[in-house]
mmJSON file of the N, C-alpha and C atoms, coordinates in Angstrom:
{"data_MODEL":{"atom_site":{
"group_PDB":["ATOM","ATOM","ATOM","ATOM","ATOM","ATOM","ATOM","ATOM","ATOM","ATOM","ATOM","ATOM","ATOM","ATOM","ATOM","ATOM","ATOM","ATOM","ATOM","ATOM","ATOM","ATOM","ATOM","ATOM","ATOM","ATOM","ATOM","ATOM","ATOM","ATOM","ATOM","ATOM","ATOM","ATOM","ATOM","ATOM","ATOM","ATOM","ATOM","ATOM","ATOM","ATOM","ATOM","ATOM","ATOM","ATOM","ATOM","ATOM","ATOM","ATOM","ATOM","ATOM","ATOM","ATOM","ATOM","ATOM","ATOM","ATOM","ATOM","ATOM","ATOM","ATOM","ATOM","ATOM","ATOM","ATOM","ATOM","ATOM","ATOM","ATOM","ATOM","ATOM","ATOM","ATOM","ATOM","ATOM","ATOM","ATOM","ATOM","ATOM","ATOM","ATOM","ATOM","ATOM","ATOM","ATOM","ATOM","ATOM","ATOM","ATOM","ATOM","ATOM","ATOM","ATOM","ATOM","ATOM","ATOM","ATOM","ATOM","ATOM","ATOM","ATOM","ATOM","ATOM","ATOM","ATOM","ATOM","ATOM","ATOM","ATOM","ATOM","ATOM","ATOM","ATOM","ATOM","ATOM","ATOM","ATOM","ATOM","ATOM","ATOM","ATOM","ATOM","ATOM","ATOM","ATOM","ATOM","ATOM","ATOM","ATOM","ATOM","ATOM","ATOM","ATOM","ATOM","ATOM","ATOM","ATOM","ATOM","ATOM","ATOM","ATOM","ATOM","ATOM","ATOM","ATOM","ATOM","ATOM","ATOM","ATOM","ATOM","ATOM","ATOM","ATOM","ATOM","ATOM","ATOM","ATOM","ATOM","ATOM","ATOM","ATOM","ATOM","ATOM","ATOM","ATOM","ATOM","ATOM","ATOM","ATOM","ATOM","ATOM","ATOM","ATOM","ATOM","ATOM","ATOM","ATOM","ATOM","ATOM","ATOM","ATOM","ATOM","ATOM","ATOM","ATOM","ATOM","ATOM","ATOM","ATOM","ATOM","ATOM","ATOM","ATOM","ATOM","ATOM","ATOM","ATOM","ATOM","ATOM","ATOM","ATOM","ATOM","ATOM","ATOM","ATOM","ATOM","ATOM","ATOM","ATOM","ATOM","ATOM","ATOM","ATOM","ATOM","ATOM","ATOM","ATOM","ATOM","ATOM","ATOM","ATOM","ATOM","ATOM","ATOM","ATOM","ATOM","ATOM","ATOM","ATOM","ATOM","ATOM","ATOM","ATOM"],
"id":[1,2,3,4,5,6,7,8,9,10,11,12,13,14,15,16,17,18,19,20,21,22,23,24,25,26,27,28,29,30,31,32,33,34,35,36,37,38,39,40,41,42,43,44,45,46,47,48,49,50,51,52,53,54,55,56,57,58,59,60,61,62,63,64,65,66,67,68,69,70,71,72,73,74,75,76,77,78,79,80,81,82,83,84,85,86,87,88,89,90,91,92,93,94,95,96,97,98,99,100,101,102,103,104,105,106,107,108,109,110,111,112,113,114,115,116,117,118,119,120,121,122,123,124,125,126,127,128,129,130,131,132,133,134,135,136,137,138,139,140,141,142,143,144,145,146,147,148,149,150,151,152,153,154,155,156,157,158,159,160,161,162,163,164,165,166,167,168,169,170,171,172,173,174,175,176,177,178,179,180,181,182,183,184,185,186,187,188,189,190,191,192,193,194,195,196,197,198,199,200,201,202,203,204,205,206,207,208,209,210,211,212,213,214,215,216,217,218,219,220,221,222,223,224,225,226,227,228,229,230,231,232,233,234],
"type_symbol":["N","C","C","N","C","C","N","C","C","N","C","C","N","C","C","N","C","C","N","C","C","N","C","C","N","C","C","N","C","C","N","C","C","N","C","C","N","C","C","N","C","C","N","C","C","N","C","C","N","C","C","N","C","C","N","C","C","N","C","C","N","C","C","N","C","C","N","C","C","N","C","C","N","C","C","N","C","C","N","C","C","N","C","C","N","C","C","N","C","C","N","C","C","N","C","C","N","C","C","N","C","C","N","C","C","N","C","C","N","C","C","N","C","C","N","C","C","N","C","C","N","C","C","N","C","C","N","C","C","N","C","C","N","C","C","N","C","C","N","C","C","N","C","C","N","C","C","N","C","C","N","C","C","N","C","C","N","C","C","N","C","C","N","C","C","N","C","C","N","C","C","N","C","C","N","C","C","N","C","C","N","C","C","N","C","C","N","C","C","N","C","C","N","C","C","N","C","C","N","C","C","N","C","C","N","C","C","N","C","C","N","C","C","N","C","C","N","C","C","N","C","C","N","C","C","N","C","C","N","C","C","N","C","C"],
"label_atom_id":["N","CA","C","N","CA","C","N","CA","C","N","CA","C","N","CA","C","N","CA","C","N","CA","C","N","CA","C","N","CA","C","N","CA","C","N","CA","C","N","CA","C","N","CA","C","N","CA","C","N","CA","C","N","CA","C","N","CA","C","N","CA","C","N","CA","C","N","CA","C","N","CA","C","N","CA","C","N","CA","C","N","CA","C","N","CA","C","N","CA","C","N","CA","C","N","CA","C","N","CA","C","N","CA","C","N","CA","C","N","CA","C","N","CA","C","N","CA","C","N","CA","C","N","CA","C","N","CA","C","N","CA","C","N","CA","C","N","CA","C","N","CA","C","N","CA","C","N","CA","C","N","CA","C","N","CA","C","N","CA","C","N","CA","C","N","CA","C","N","CA","C","N","CA","C","N","CA","C","N","CA","C","N","CA","C","N","CA","C","N","CA","C","N","CA","C","N","CA","C","N","CA","C","N","CA","C","N","CA","C","N","CA","C","N","CA","C","N","CA","C","N","CA","C","N","CA","C","N","CA","C","N","CA","C","N","CA","C","N","CA","C","N","CA","C","N","CA","C","N","CA","C","N","CA","C","N","CA","C","N","CA","C","N","CA","C","N","CA","C","N","CA","C"],
"label_alt_id":[null,null,null,null,null,null,null,null,null,null,null,null,null,null,null,null,null,null,null,null,null,null,null,null,null,null,null,null,null,null,null,null,null,null,null,null,null,null,null,null,null,null,null,null,null,null,null,null,null,null,null,null,null,null,null,null,null,null,null,null,null,null,null,null,null,null,null,null,null,null,null,null,null,null,null,null,null,null,null,null,null,null,null,null,null,null,null,null,null,null,null,null,null,null,null,null,null,null,null,null,null,null,null,null,null,null,null,null,null,null,null,null,null,null,null,null,null,null,null,null,null,null,null,null,null,null,null,null,null,null,null,null,null,null,null,null,null,null,null,null,null,null,null,null,null,null,null,null,null,null,null,null,null,null,null,null,null,null,null,null,null,null,null,null,null,null,null,null,null,null,null,null,null,null,null,null,null,null,null,null,null,null,null,null,null,null,null,null,null,null,null,null,null,null,null,null,null,null,null,null,null,null,null,null,null,null,null,null,null,null,null,null,null,null,null,null,null,null,null,null,null,null,null,null,null,null,null,null,null,null,null,null,null,null],
"label_comp_id":["MET","MET","MET","LYS","LYS","LYS","HIS","HIS","HIS","LYS","LYS","LYS","ARG","ARG","ARG","ASP","ASP","ASP","LEU","LEU","LEU","LEU","LEU","LEU","ALA","ALA","ALA","LEU","LEU","LEU","ALA","ALA","ALA","ALA","ALA","ALA","PRO","PRO","PRO","ALA","ALA","ALA","ALA","ALA","ALA","GLY","GLY","GLY","LEU","LEU","LEU","VAL","VAL","VAL","LEU","LEU","LEU","PRO","PRO","PRO","GLU","GLU","GLU","GLN","GLN","GLN","LEU","LEU","LEU","ALA","ALA","ALA","HIS","HIS","HIS","GLN","GLN","GLN","ALA","ALA","ALA","ALA","ALA","ALA","ASP","ASP","ASP","ALA","ALA","ALA","VAL","VAL","VAL","ARG","ARG","ARG","GLU","GLU","GLU","LEU","LEU","LEU","LEU","LEU","LEU","ALA","ALA","ALA","GLU","GLU","GLU","ALA","ALA","ALA","ALA","ALA","ALA","ALA","ALA","ALA","ALA","ALA","ALA","ASN","ASN","ASN","THR","THR","THR","THR","THR","THR","ARG","ARG","ARG","SER","SER","SER","TYR","TYR","TYR","ALA","ALA","ALA","ALA","ALA","ALA","ALA","ALA","ALA","LEU","LEU","LEU","ARG","ARG","ARG","TYR","TYR","TYR","TRP","TRP","TRP","ALA","ALA","ALA","GLY","GLY","GLY","TRP","TRP","TRP","HIS","HIS","HIS","GLN","GLN","GLN","ALA","ALA","ALA","ARG","ARG","ARG","PHE","PHE","PHE","GLY","GLY","GLY","VAL","VAL","VAL","GLU","GLU","GLU","LEU","LEU","LEU","THR","THR","THR","LEU","LEU","LEU","PRO","PRO","PRO","VAL","VAL","VAL","SER","SER","SER","GLU","GLU","GLU","ALA","ALA","ALA","VAL","VAL","VAL","VAL","VAL","VAL","ILE","ILE","ILE","GLN","GLN","GLN","PHE","PHE","PHE"],
"label_asym_id":["A","A","A","A","A","A","A","A","A","A","A","A","A","A","A","A","A","A","A","A","A","A","A","A","A","A","A","A","A","A","A","A","A","A","A","A","A","A","A","A","A","A","A","A","A","A","A","A","A","A","A","A","A","A","A","A","A","A","A","A","A","A","A","A","A","A","A","A","A","A","A","A","A","A","A","A","A","A","A","A","A","A","A","A","A","A","A","A","A","A","A","A","A","A","A","A","A","A","A","A","A","A","A","A","A","A","A","A","A","A","A","A","A","A","A","A","A","A","A","A","A","A","A","A","A","A","A","A","A","A","A","A","A","A","A","A","A","A","A","A","A","A","A","A","A","A","A","A","A","A","A","A","A","A","A","A","A","A","A","A","A","A","A","A","A","A","A","A","A","A","A","A","A","A","A","A","A","A","A","A","A","A","A","A","A","A","A","A","A","A","A","A","A","A","A","A","A","A","A","A","A","A","A","A","A","A","A","A","A","A","A","A","A","A","A","A","A","A","A","A","A","A","A","A","A","A","A","A","A","A","A","A","A","A"],
"label_entity_id":["1","1","1","1","1","1","1","1","1","1","1","1","1","1","1","1","1","1","1","1","1","1","1","1","1","1","1","1","1","1","1","1","1","1","1","1","1","1","1","1","1","1","1","1","1","1","1","1","1","1","1","1","1","1","1","1","1","1","1","1","1","1","1","1","1","1","1","1","1","1","1","1","1","1","1","1","1","1","1","1","1","1","1","1","1","1","1","1","1","1","1","1","1","1","1","1","1","1","1","1","1","1","1","1","1","1","1","1","1","1","1","1","1","1","1","1","1","1","1","1","1","1","1","1","1","1","1","1","1","1","1","1","1","1","1","1","1","1","1","1","1","1","1","1","1","1","1","1","1","1","1","1","1","1","1","1","1","1","1","1","1","1","1","1","1","1","1","1","1","1","1","1","1","1","1","1","1","1","1","1","1","1","1","1","1","1","1","1","1","1","1","1","1","1","1","1","1","1","1","1","1","1","1","1","1","1","1","1","1","1","1","1","1","1","1","1","1","1","1","1","1","1","1","1","1","1","1","1","1","1","1","1","1","1"],
"label_seq_id":[1,1,1,2,2,2,3,3,3,4,4,4,5,5,5,6,6,6,7,7,7,8,8,8,9,9,9,10,10,10,11,11,11,12,12,12,13,13,13,14,14,14,15,15,15,16,16,16,17,17,17,18,18,18,19,19,19,20,20,20,21,21,21,22,22,22,23,23,23,24,24,24,25,25,25,26,26,26,27,27,27,28,28,28,29,29,29,30,30,30,31,31,31,32,32,32,33,33,33,34,34,34,35,35,35,36,36,36,37,37,37,38,38,38,39,39,39,40,40,40,41,41,41,42,42,42,43,43,43,44,44,44,45,45,45,46,46,46,47,47,47,48,48,48,49,49,49,50,50,50,51,51,51,52,52,52,53,53,53,54,54,54,55,55,55,56,56,56,57,57,57,58,58,58,59,59,59,60,60,60,61,61,61,62,62,62,63,63,63,64,64,64,65,65,65,66,66,66,67,67,67,68,68,68,69,69,69,70,70,70,71,71,71,72,72,72,73,73,73,74,74,74,75,75,75,76,76,76,77,77,77,78,78,78],
"pdbx_PDB_ins_code":[null,null,null,null,null,null,null,null,null,null,null,null,null,null,null,null,null,null,null,null,null,null,null,null,null,null,null,null,null,null,null,null,null,null,null,null,null,null,null,null,null,null,null,null,null,null,null,null,null,null,null,null,null,null,null,null,null,null,null,null,null,null,null,null,null,null,null,null,null,null,null,null,null,null,null,null,null,null,null,null,null,null,null,null,null,null,null,null,null,null,null,null,null,null,null,null,null,null,null,null,null,null,null,null,null,null,null,null,null,null,null,null,null,null,null,null,null,null,null,null,null,null,null,null,null,null,null,null,null,null,null,null,null,null,null,null,null,null,null,null,null,null,null,null,null,null,null,null,null,null,null,null,null,null,null,null,null,null,null,null,null,null,null,null,null,null,null,null,null,null,null,null,null,null,null,null,null,null,null,null,null,null,null,null,null,null,null,null,null,null,null,null,null,null,null,null,null,null,null,null,null,null,null,null,null,null,null,null,null,null,null,null,null,null,null,null,null,null,null,null,null,null,null,null,null,null,null,null,null,null,null,null,null,null],
"Cartn_x":[-41.118,-40.894,-40.437,-40.974,-40.597,-39.105,-38.577,-37.162,-36.28,-36.64,-35.868,-35.927,-37.081,-37.238,-36.394,-36.358,-35.544,-34.064,-33.625,-32.227,-31.879,-32.757,-32.513,-32.472,-33.331,-33.345,-32.048,-31.508,-30.241,-29.065,-29.113,-28.008,-27.946,-29.055,-29.079,-28.184,-28.271,-27.385,-25.92,-25.632,-24.249,-23.608,-24.393,-23.837,-23.217,-23.696,-23.165,-22.021,-21.659,-20.587,-19.222,-18.276,-16.902,-16.173,-15.363,-14.602,-13.533,-13.142,-12.115,-10.807,-10.413,-9.174,-9.283,-10.463,-10.666,-10.662,-11.273,-11.272,-9.857,-9.064,-7.685,-6.899,-7.089,-6.387,-6.824,-8.127,-8.642,-8.144,-8.096,-7.614,-6.137,-5.345,-3.918,-3.712,-4.484,-4.393,-4.747,-5.782,-6.204,-5.129,-4.496,-3.427,-2.254,-1.878,-0.775,-1.091,-2.316,-2.71,-2.647,-3.129,-3.079,-1.644,-0.795,0.597,1.291,1.004,1.617,1.183,-0.069,-0.563,-0.075,0.08,0.414,1.908,2.735,4.18,4.724,5.225,5.862,7.205,7.612,8.876,10.049,10.051,11.15,11.195,10.036,9.979,10.512,10.112,10.585,12.098,12.641,14.1,14.802,14.228,14.821,14.855,13.744,13.703,14.693,14.786,15.722,17.159,17.488,18.839,19.119,18.144,18.322,18.532,17.778,17.954,19.3,19.764,21.106,22.175,22.041,22.989,22.975,21.783,21.663,22.252,22.002,22.553,24.075,24.634,26.09,26.67,26.01,26.457,26.418,25.331,25.171,26.272,26.578,27.637,28.986,29.277,30.55,30.611,29.515,29.493,29.514,28.704,28.552,29.181,29.568,30.194,29.228,27.934,26.923,25.899,25.227,24.22,22.992,22.405,21.188,20.017,19.277,18.069,16.905,15.77,14.568,13.701,13.009,13.004,14.257,14.662,15.837,15.4,16.321,16.008,16.072,15.502,15.548,16.987,17.828,19.232,19.941,19.652,20.272,19.789,18.514,17.97,18.636,18.805,19.434,20.895,21.596,22.993,23.111,22.187,22.222,21.983],
"Cartn_y":[-9.005,-10.093,-9.577,-8.416,-7.842,-7.512,-7.028,-6.679,-7.902,-9.028,-10.258,-10.711,-10.616,-11.017,-10.102,-8.814,-7.875,-8.215,-8.571,-8.947,-10.195,-11.175,-12.398,-12.11,-11.217,-10.859,-10.159,-9.35,-8.673,-9.634,-10.601,-11.536,-12.547,-12.882,-13.908,-13.559,-12.35,-12.046,-12.021,-11.617,-11.541,-12.917,-13.952,-15.298,-15.717,-15.2,-15.573,-14.699,-13.687,-12.781,-13.404,-12.981,-13.446,-12.537,-13.122,-12.351,-11.516,-10.379,-9.531,-10.273,-11.176,-11.922,-12.783,-13.377,-14.198,-13.333,-12.158,-11.25,-10.811,-10.493,-10.069,-11.186,-12.408,-13.553,-13.758,-13.671,-13.835,-12.718,-11.506,-10.376,-10.541,-10.979,-11.194,-12.28,-13.351,-14.414,-13.891,-13.068,-12.513,-11.608,-10.8,-9.915,-10.735,-11.779,-12.638,-13.286,-13.739,-14.344,-13.332,-12.113,-11.075,-10.721,-10.586,-10.253,-11.363,-12.604,-13.73,-13.759,-13.448,-13.44,-12.226,-11.104,-9.859,-9.692,-10.387,-10.201,-11.009,-10.312,-10.985,-11.536,-12.625,-13.263,-12.307,-11.539,-10.599,-9.51,-9.026,-7.996,-8.538,-9.742,-10.358,-10.525,-10.998,-11.156,-9.808,-8.797,-7.465,-6.897,-7.031,-6.551,-7.311,-8.615,-9.422,-8.986,-8.732,-8.279,-6.908,-6.014,-4.681,-4.76,-5.613,-5.762,-6.386,-7.333,-7.902,-6.823,-5.985,-4.897,-3.945,-3.557,-2.641,-3.26,-4.537,-5.218,-5.244,-5.494,-5.478,-4.096,-3.072,-1.701,-1.369,-1.736,-1.441,-2.118,-3.362,-4.094,-3.404,-2.994,-2.332,-0.939,-0.222,1.161,1.243,0.411,0.511,-0.642,-1.697,-2.831,-3.72,-3.547,-4.388,-4.829,-5.918,-6.461,-5.555,-5.435,-4.649,-5.358,-4.614,-5.158,-4.228,-4.817,-4.052,-3.901,-2.824,-1.651,-0.814,-0.103,0.755,2.159,2.886,4.261,5.192,6.364,7.362,7.752,7.792,8.165,7.183,5.9,4.894,5.073,5.351,5.556,6.762,7.837,9.043,8.78,8.053,7.711,6.9,5.993,5.14,5.973],
"Cartn_z":[28.065,27.151,25.784,25.372,24.087,24.064,25.179,25.265,25.011,25.602,25.426,23.968,23.336,21.942,21.039,21.364,20.594,20.705,21.9,22.089,21.295,21.304,20.54,19.044,18.589,17.17,16.773,17.651,17.373,17.422,18.314,18.479,17.347,16.739,15.696,14.505,13.924,12.801,13.213,14.434,14.89,14.942,15.137,15.216,13.892,12.781,11.478,10.997,11.764,11.356,11.575,10.765,10.88,11.861,12.712,13.692,12.998,13.597,12.984,12.705,13.594,13.38,12.126,11.918,10.73,9.475,9.559,8.415,8.073,9.072,8.844,8.174,8.632,8.049,6.599,6.349,4.99,4.077,4.588,3.793,3.461,4.431,4.192,3.141,3.223,2.221,0.831,0.752,-0.536,-1.123,-0.289,-0.763,-1.271,-0.54,-0.987,-2.335,-2.507,-3.78,-4.918,-4.663,-5.697,-6.066,-5.067,-5.345,-6.115,-5.763,-6.464,-7.925,-8.197,-9.57,-10.343,-9.668,-10.349,-10.602,-9.854,-9.97,-11.144,-12.139,-13.264,-12.812,-13.412,-13.026,-13.209,-14.305,-14.547,-13.483,-13.074,-12.037,-10.725,-10.372,-9.134,-9.161,-10.287,-10.401,-10.318,-10.949,-10.924,-9.511,-8.779,-7.396,-6.523,-6.722,-5.928,-6.197,-7.463,-7.808,-7.197,-7.256,-6.679,-5.171,-4.498,-3.047,-2.704,-3.526,-3.291,-3.451,-4.486,-4.696,-3.51,-3.064,-1.937,-0.679,-0.457,0.72,0.662,-0.531,-0.684,-0.445,-0.995,-0.771,0.714,1.384,2.808,3.621,3.288,4.0,3.797,2.555,2.273,2.901,2.882,3.379,4.892,5.549,6.994,7.764,7.069,7.74,8.503,8.279,8.933,7.891,8.201,7.298,7.244,6.059,5.871,6.535,7.347,7.963,7.632,7.415,7.093,8.314,8.481,7.609,7.832,6.801,6.904,7.3,7.875,8.283,7.069,7.229,6.165,5.848,6.865,6.669,5.745,5.884,5.018,3.582,3.407,2.061,1.415,2.16,1.618,1.28,2.122,1.846,0.565,0.351,-0.829,-2.072],
"occupancy":[1.0,1.0,1.0,1.0,1.0,1.0,1.0,1.0,1.0,1.0,1.0,1.0,1.0,1.0,1.0,1.0,1.0,1.0,1.0,1.0,1.0,1.0,1.0,1.0,1.0,1.0,1.0,1.0,1.0,1.0,1.0,1.0,1.0,1.0,1.0,1.0,1.0,1.0,1.0,1.0,1.0,1.0,1.0,1.0,1.0,1.0,1.0,1.0,1.0,1.0,1.0,1.0,1.0,1.0,1.0,1.0,1.0,1.0,1.0,1.0,1.0,1.0,1.0,1.0,1.0,1.0,1.0,1.0,1.0,1.0,1.0,1.0,1.0,1.0,1.0,1.0,1.0,1.0,1.0,1.0,1.0,1.0,1.0,1.0,1.0,1.0,1.0,1.0,1.0,1.0,1.0,1.0,1.0,1.0,1.0,1.0,1.0,1.0,1.0,1.0,1.0,1.0,1.0,1.0,1.0,1.0,1.0,1.0,1.0,1.0,1.0,1.0,1.0,1.0,1.0,1.0,1.0,1.0,1.0,1.0,1.0,1.0,1.0,1.0,1.0,1.0,1.0,1.0,1.0,1.0,1.0,1.0,1.0,1.0,1.0,1.0,1.0,1.0,1.0,1.0,1.0,1.0,1.0,1.0,1.0,1.0,1.0,1.0,1.0,1.0,1.0,1.0,1.0,1.0,1.0,1.0,1.0,1.0,1.0,1.0,1.0,1.0,1.0,1.0,1.0,1.0,1.0,1.0,1.0,1.0,1.0,1.0,1.0,1.0,1.0,1.0,1.0,1.0,1.0,1.0,1.0,1.0,1.0,1.0,1.0,1.0,1.0,1.0,1.0,1.0,1.0,1.0,1.0,1.0,1.0,1.0,1.0,1.0,1.0,1.0,1.0,1.0,1.0,1.0,1.0,1.0,1.0,1.0,1.0,1.0,1.0,1.0,1.0,1.0,1.0,1.0,1.0,1.0,1.0,1.0,1.0,1.0,1.0,1.0,1.0,1.0,1.0,1.0,1.0,1.0,1.0,1.0,1.0,1.0],
"B_iso_or_equiv":[0.0,0.0,0.0,0.0,0.0,0.0,0.0,0.0,0.0,0.0,0.0,0.0,0.0,0.0,0.0,0.0,0.0,0.0,0.0,0.0,0.0,0.0,0.0,0.0,0.0,0.0,0.0,0.0,0.0,0.0,0.0,0.0,0.0,0.0,0.0,0.0,0.0,0.0,0.0,0.0,0.0,0.0,0.0,0.0,0.0,0.0,0.0,0.0,0.0,0.0,0.0,0.0,0.0,0.0,0.0,0.0,0.0,0.0,0.0,0.0,0.0,0.0,0.0,0.0,0.0,0.0,0.0,0.0,0.0,0.0,0.0,0.0,0.0,0.0,0.0,0.0,0.0,0.0,0.0,0.0,0.0,0.0,0.0,0.0,0.0,0.0,0.0,0.0,0.0,0.0,0.0,0.0,0.0,0.0,0.0,0.0,0.0,0.0,0.0,0.0,0.0,0.0,0.0,0.0,0.0,0.0,0.0,0.0,0.0,0.0,0.0,0.0,0.0,0.0,0.0,0.0,0.0,0.0,0.0,0.0,0.0,0.0,0.0,0.0,0.0,0.0,0.0,0.0,0.0,0.0,0.0,0.0,0.0,0.0,0.0,0.0,0.0,0.0,0.0,0.0,0.0,0.0,0.0,0.0,0.0,0.0,0.0,0.0,0.0,0.0,0.0,0.0,0.0,0.0,0.0,0.0,0.0,0.0,0.0,0.0,0.0,0.0,0.0,0.0,0.0,0.0,0.0,0.0,0.0,0.0,0.0,0.0,0.0,0.0,0.0,0.0,0.0,0.0,0.0,0.0,0.0,0.0,0.0,0.0,0.0,0.0,0.0,0.0,0.0,0.0,0.0,0.0,0.0,0.0,0.0,0.0,0.0,0.0,0.0,0.0,0.0,0.0,0.0,0.0,0.0,0.0,0.0,0.0,0.0,0.0,0.0,0.0,0.0,0.0,0.0,0.0,0.0,0.0,0.0,0.0,0.0,0.0,0.0,0.0,0.0,0.0,0.0,0.0,0.0,0.0,0.0,0.0,0.0,0.0],
"pdbx_formal_charge":[null,null,null,null,null,null,null,null,null,null,null,null,null,null,null,null,null,null,null,null,null,null,null,null,null,null,null,null,null,null,null,null,null,null,null,null,null,null,null,null,null,null,null,null,null,null,null,null,null,null,null,null,null,null,null,null,null,null,null,null,null,null,null,null,null,null,null,null,null,null,null,null,null,null,null,null,null,null,null,null,null,null,null,null,null,null,null,null,null,null,null,null,null,null,null,null,null,null,null,null,null,null,null,null,null,null,null,null,null,null,null,null,null,null,null,null,null,null,null,null,null,null,null,null,null,null,null,null,null,null,null,null,null,null,null,null,null,null,null,null,null,null,null,null,null,null,null,null,null,null,null,null,null,null,null,null,null,null,null,null,null,null,null,null,null,null,null,null,null,null,null,null,null,null,null,null,null,null,null,null,null,null,null,null,null,null,null,null,null,null,null,null,null,null,null,null,null,null,null,null,null,null,null,null,null,null,null,null,null,null,null,null,null,null,null,null,null,null,null,null,null,null,null,null,null,null,null,null,null,null,null,null,null,null],
"auth_seq_id":[1,1,1,2,2,2,3,3,3,4,4,4,5,5,5,6,6,6,7,7,7,8,8,8,9,9,9,10,10,10,11,11,11,12,12,12,13,13,13,14,14,14,15,15,15,16,16,16,17,17,17,18,18,18,19,19,19,20,20,20,21,21,21,22,22,22,23,23,23,24,24,24,25,25,25,26,26,26,27,27,27,28,28,28,29,29,29,30,30,30,31,31,31,32,32,32,33,33,33,34,34,34,35,35,35,36,36,36,37,37,37,38,38,38,39,39,39,40,40,40,41,41,41,42,42,42,43,43,43,44,44,44,45,45,45,46,46,46,47,47,47,48,48,48,49,49,49,50,50,50,51,51,51,52,52,52,53,53,53,54,54,54,55,55,55,56,56,56,57,57,57,58,58,58,59,59,59,60,60,60,61,61,61,62,62,62,63,63,63,64,64,64,65,65,65,66,66,66,67,67,67,68,68,68,69,69,69,70,70,70,71,71,71,72,72,72,73,73,73,74,74,74,75,75,75,76,76,76,77,77,77,78,78,78],
"auth_comp_id":["MET","MET","MET","LYS","LYS","LYS","HIS","HIS","HIS","LYS","LYS","LYS","ARG","ARG","ARG","ASP","ASP","ASP","LEU","LEU","LEU","LEU","LEU","LEU","ALA","ALA","ALA","LEU","LEU","LEU","ALA","ALA","ALA","ALA","ALA","ALA","PRO","PRO","PRO","ALA","ALA","ALA","ALA","ALA","ALA","GLY","GLY","GLY","LEU","LEU","LEU","VAL","VAL","VAL","LEU","LEU","LEU","PRO","PRO","PRO","GLU","GLU","GLU","GLN","GLN","GLN","LEU","LEU","LEU","ALA","ALA","ALA","HIS","HIS","HIS","GLN","GLN","GLN","ALA","ALA","ALA","ALA","ALA","ALA","ASP","ASP","ASP","ALA","ALA","ALA","VAL","VAL","VAL","ARG","ARG","ARG","GLU","GLU","GLU","LEU","LEU","LEU","LEU","LEU","LEU","ALA","ALA","ALA","GLU","GLU","GLU","ALA","ALA","ALA","ALA","ALA","ALA","ALA","ALA","ALA","ALA","ALA","ALA","ASN","ASN","ASN","THR","THR","THR","THR","THR","THR","ARG","ARG","ARG","SER","SER","SER","TYR","TYR","TYR","ALA","ALA","ALA","ALA","ALA","ALA","ALA","ALA","ALA","LEU","LEU","LEU","ARG","ARG","ARG","TYR","TYR","TYR","TRP","TRP","TRP","ALA","ALA","ALA","GLY","GLY","GLY","TRP","TRP","TRP","HIS","HIS","HIS","GLN","GLN","GLN","ALA","ALA","ALA","ARG","ARG","ARG","PHE","PHE","PHE","GLY","GLY","GLY","VAL","VAL","VAL","GLU","GLU","GLU","LEU","LEU","LEU","THR","THR","THR","LEU","LEU","LEU","PRO","PRO","PRO","VAL","VAL","VAL","SER","SER","SER","GLU","GLU","GLU","ALA","ALA","ALA","VAL","VAL","VAL","VAL","VAL","VAL","ILE","ILE","ILE","GLN","GLN","GLN","PHE","PHE","PHE"],
"auth_asym_id":["A","A","A","A","A","A","A","A","A","A","A","A","A","A","A","A","A","A","A","A","A","A","A","A","A","A","A","A","A","A","A","A","A","A","A","A","A","A","A","A","A","A","A","A","A","A","A","A","A","A","A","A","A","A","A","A","A","A","A","A","A","A","A","A","A","A","A","A","A","A","A","A","A","A","A","A","A","A","A","A","A","A","A","A","A","A","A","A","A","A","A","A","A","A","A","A","A","A","A","A","A","A","A","A","A","A","A","A","A","A","A","A","A","A","A","A","A","A","A","A","A","A","A","A","A","A","A","A","A","A","A","A","A","A","A","A","A","A","A","A","A","A","A","A","A","A","A","A","A","A","A","A","A","A","A","A","A","A","A","A","A","A","A","A","A","A","A","A","A","A","A","A","A","A","A","A","A","A","A","A","A","A","A","A","A","A","A","A","A","A","A","A","A","A","A","A","A","A","A","A","A","A","A","A","A","A","A","A","A","A","A","A","A","A","A","A","A","A","A","A","A","A","A","A","A","A","A","A","A","A","A","A","A","A"],
"auth_atom_id":["N","CA","C","N","CA","C","N","CA","C","N","CA","C","N","CA","C","N","CA","C","N","CA","C","N","CA","C","N","CA","C","N","CA","C","N","CA","C","N","CA","C","N","CA","C","N","CA","C","N","CA","C","N","CA","C","N","CA","C","N","CA","C","N","CA","C","N","CA","C","N","CA","C","N","CA","C","N","CA","C","N","CA","C","N","CA","C","N","CA","C","N","CA","C","N","CA","C","N","CA","C","N","CA","C","N","CA","C","N","CA","C","N","CA","C","N","CA","C","N","CA","C","N","CA","C","N","CA","C","N","CA","C","N","CA","C","N","CA","C","N","CA","C","N","CA","C","N","CA","C","N","CA","C","N","CA","C","N","CA","C","N","CA","C","N","CA","C","N","CA","C","N","CA","C","N","CA","C","N","CA","C","N","CA","C","N","CA","C","N","CA","C","N","CA","C","N","CA","C","N","CA","C","N","CA","C","N","CA","C","N","CA","C","N","CA","C","N","CA","C","N","CA","C","N","CA","C","N","CA","C","N","CA","C","N","CA","C","N","CA","C","N","CA","C","N","CA","C","N","CA","C","N","CA","C","N","CA","C","N","CA","C","N","CA","C","N","CA","C","N","CA","C"],
"pdbx_PDB_model_num":[1,1,1,1,1,1,1,1,1,1,1,1,1,1,1,1,1,1,1,1,1,1,1,1,1,1,1,1,1,1,1,1,1,1,1,1,1,1,1,1,1,1,1,1,1,1,1,1,1,1,1,1,1,1,1,1,1,1,1,1,1,1,1,1,1,1,1,1,1,1,1,1,1,1,1,1,1,1,1,1,1,1,1,1,1,1,1,1,1,1,1,1,1,1,1,1,1,1,1,1,1,1,1,1,1,1,1,1,1,1,1,1,1,1,1,1,1,1,1,1,1,1,1,1,1,1,1,1,1,1,1,1,1,1,1,1,1,1,1,1,1,1,1,1,1,1,1,1,1,1,1,1,1,1,1,1,1,1,1,1,1,1,1,1,1,1,1,1,1,1,1,1,1,1,1,1,1,1,1,1,1,1,1,1,1,1,1,1,1,1,1,1,1,1,1,1,1,1,1,1,1,1,1,1,1,1,1,1,1,1,1,1,1,1,1,1,1,1,1,1,1,1,1,1,1,1,1,1,1,1,1,1,1,1]
}}}
């Protein structure tokens, strides 16, 4: 009988735990919120302009649209 009581005592705290999938979702949401708060408008515009320039260069250089992630060779060429 003691064994069964021990198992129930161990299972009780586990019932209140969050599943890994839920933790991953919550963590991703938290990261998105932090990035949204931390990104200054000027920085976001600057990064967007730089990516547009890189995409244009890639199209002119290789004749194909830039897709992410890029290979190390493309980074070195740039």
